[in-house]
C-alpha positions in Angstrom: 0.0 0.0 0.0 1.3 3.4 -0.9 1.5 6.3 1.5 -0.4 9.5 0.6 -0.1 12.2 3.2 -1.9 15.0 1.2 -5.0 15.2 3.4 -3.0 14.9 6.7 -0.6 17.7 5.6 -3.6 20.0 5.0 -4.6 19.8 8.6 -3.1 22.3 11.1 -0.7 20.6 13.5 2.9 20.1 14.6 3.7 16.7 13.1 6.5 16.7 10.5 6.0 15.0 7.1 8.5 12.1 7.8 6.7 11.5 11.1 3.3 11.4 9.4 4.8 8.9 7.0 6.1 6.7 9.8 2.6 6.7 11.4 1.0 5.8 8.1 3.3 2.8 7.7 2.5 1.7 11.3 -1.2 1.9 10.5 -0.7 -0.4 7.6 0.5 -3.2 9.8 -1.5 -2.8 13.1 -5.2 -3.5 13.3 -6.1 -1.9 16.6 -4.5 1.5 17.0 -5.0 4.0 19.8 -3.8 7.6 19.5 -3.7 9.6 22.7 -3.9 13.3 21.9 -5.5 13.9 18.5 -6.1 17.7 18.6 -7.4 18.7 15.1 -6.5 15.3 13.5 -3.3 15.8 11.5 -1.7 12.6 12.8 -5.1 10.9 13.1 -5.6 11.5 9.4 -2.3 9.9 8.5 -3.2 6.9 10.7 -6.8 6.6 9.5 -6.1 7.0 5.8 -3.7 4.0 5.9 -5.3 1.9 8.6 -6.0 -1.8 8.0 -8.2 -1.7 11.1 -9.6 0.9 13.5 -8.0 4.0 15.0 -9.3 5.1 18.3 -8.6 8.8 18.8 -8.6 9.6 22.5 -8.5 13.3 23.5 -10.4 15.7 25.8 -9.8 18.5 23.3 -8.8 21.0 26.1 -5.1 21.4 25.2 -2.4 20.5 27.7 -3.8 20.6 31.1 -0.4 20.9 32.7 0.7 23.9 30.6 -1.7 26.9 30.4 0.8 28.7 28.1 0.7 26.0 25.4 -0.8 27.3 22.2 -3.3 24.5 22.1 -4.4 25.2 25.7 -4.8 28.9 24.9 -6.9 28.1 21.8 -9.1 25.6 23.6 -9.8 28.1 26.4 -10.6 30.9 23.9 -12.7 28.8 21.6 -13.9 26.0 23.9 -13.1 22.2 23.7 -16.3 21.6 21.7 -15.1 24.0 19.0 -11.8 22.2 18.7 -13.5 18.8 18.7 -15.7 20.1 15.8 -12.5 21.0 13.9 -11.3 17.4 14.5 -14.6 16.0 13.4 -14.8 18.0 10.2 -11.2 17.0 9.3 -12.0 13.3 9.9 -15.7 13.1 9.0 -15.4 10.6 6.2 -13.3 8.2 8.3 -15.5 8.6 11.3 -18.6 7.9 9.2 -17.2 4.5 8.1 -15.8 3.6 11.5 -12.2 3.7 10.5 -11.6 6.4 13.1 -13.5 6.3 16.4 -13.2 9.5 18.5 -13.3 9.0 22.3 -13.6 12.2 24.4 -12.0 11.8 27.7 -8.7 11.6 29.6 -6.3 8.9 28.5 -6.0 7.3 31.9 -9.8 7.1 32.3 -10.3 5.6 28.8 -7.5 3.0 28.8 -9.3 0.4 31.1 -11.9 0.0 28.3 -9.3 -1.6 26.0 -7.3 -4.7 25.6 -5.3 -6.4 22.8 -4.1 -3.1 21.3 -1.4 -3.4 18.6 -0.1 0.1 18.5 -0.5 3.1 21.0 0.8 6.5 20.0 1.0 9.1 22.9 0.9 12.7 22.0 -1.3 14.3 24.7 0.0 16.2 27.7 3.8 16.5 27.5 4.6 16.8 31.2 6.7 14.1 32.9 3.9 13.0 35.2 1.3 12.8 32.4 3.6 10.8 30.1 4.4 8.4 32.9 0.6 8.0 33.6 -0.2 7.5 30.0 2.5 4.9 29.5 1.4 3.1 32.7 -2.2 3.1 31.6 -1.6 1.8 28.1 1.3 -0.7 28.4 -0.9 -3.4 30.0 -3.4 -3.0 27.1 -0.9 -3.7 24.4 -0.6 -7.2 22.9 2.7 -9.0 23.0 4.8 -7.8 20.1 2.8 -4.6 19.9 4.3 -1.1 19.8 4.1 1.9 22.1 5.3 5.2 20.7 5.0 8.9 21.2 5.8 12.3 19.8 8.0 15.2 20.9 11.1 13.4 22.2 13.0 16.6 22.1 14.7 19.3 24.3 11.5 21.5 24.2 9.7 18.7 26.1 12.1 17.4 28.7 9.4 15.6 30.5 8.9 13.3 27.5 12.6 12.5 27.3 12.9 11.8 31.1 9.8 9.6 31.3 10.6 7.6 28.2 14.3 7.1 29.2 13.3 6.1 32.8 10.7 3.6 31.6 12.3 2.1 28.5 16.0 2.7 28.8 18.0 0.8 26.2 14.8 -0.1 24.2 13.9 3.2 22.6 14.1 3.7 18.8 13.8 7.2 17.3 12.3 8.5 14.1 12.8 12.3 14.1 11.0 13.3 17.4 9.0 10.1 17.6 10.1 7.5 20.1 8.9 3.9 19.9 9.4 0.6 21.7 8.3 -2.9 20.7 6.9 -4.8 23.7 
């Protein structure tokens, strides 16, 4: 299956083209995918357009609760979480209608217990150390043997991501640009 990122790249967001491509290839080989932190759907679109199964998009659409200065948090406060969710829905409407993408509004740690046998989890929600640790702890038990846990923003601007990932997966982490991933 070829990778076409045209529709994903048209959506506002922070994911780089090579990172979108990596997500698209992951979606081609994993049937049950969870994305934690979907915002307006840029990365969700890359996953959904290439999914062989279902992509569950988990977000509260309020921005980063631990960082009131983050641009997404400021936008969510100004416009409201419902307005941001409507942007997401409009960007993914065709995939939502056919069940390829299933949006789930809520906090990652509250939603995780509803799942098991997940093949691929991608964490890109709140970037604080505590939140990353909580997200990883909530989702690792839900991932099938041989599945992959990954996340975005493994970079100096988000030291909490680097610290949490290194502490929890030292020596197992692979990098693709600012995406980190570990096969379990």
